[in-house]
C-alpha positions, -999 to 999 in steps of 0.1 A, spaced: -350 -90 278 -329 -118 294 -337 -155 290 -353 -174 318 -336 -203 336 -349 -237 325 -353 -273 336 -351 -304 315 -364 -337 329 -354 -369 312 -366 -404 318 -337 -428 322 -344 -458 299 -317 -483 289 -313 -498 255 -330 -530 268 -360 -507 277 -355 -509 315 -366 -477 332 -344 -463 360 -363 -432 369 -356 -396 359 -327 -371 358 -334 -334 359 -310 -308 345 -313 -272 356 -299 -240 343 -303 -218 373 -289 -186 360 -292 -165 330 -260 -161 312 -243 -164 279 -259 -185 252 -256 -222 257 -246 -239 225 -260 -274 229 -279 -297 207 -309 -309 228 -311 -341 208 -277 -352 223 -292 -349 257 -325 -365 249 -310 -394 230 -273 -402 233 -267 -388 268 -299 -402 283 -293 -437 270 -256 -437 279 -264 -425 314 -292 -451 318 -269 -479 306 -241 -468 329 -265 -466 359 -276 -502 351 -240 -514 349 -231 -497 382 -261 -510 401 -254 -545 388 -219 -544 400 -229 -530 434 -256 -557 437 -230 -584 428 -205 -570 454 -232 -570 481 -241 -606 473 -204 -616 474 -200 -598 507 -230 -616 522 -217 -649 509 -183 -642 525 -198 -632 558 -222 -661 561 -197 -689 564 -174 -669 586 -202 -661 610 -211 -698 611 -175 -708 617 -171 -683 645 -203 -694 661 -192 -731 658 -157 -722 671 -170 -703 701 -194 -731 710 -164 -756 711 -144 -734 735 
């Protein structure tokens, strides 16, 4: 009898206990044995992925704030310059 495909859903929680949602891993096909310690996925991988997601989102948020700050003064200067013309 062949093994059934499986699904593993992990909650993404950072070391600072911030929750980022869930990641789901699927094994869609039966195949050769999968030599994997599930503890690595449920502990180390989950925490590392959560922390990486938090860092990436923080950098994206900072970049968006910088972009908004850069655009604000330019828009104001353009509007002021076009009014003078």
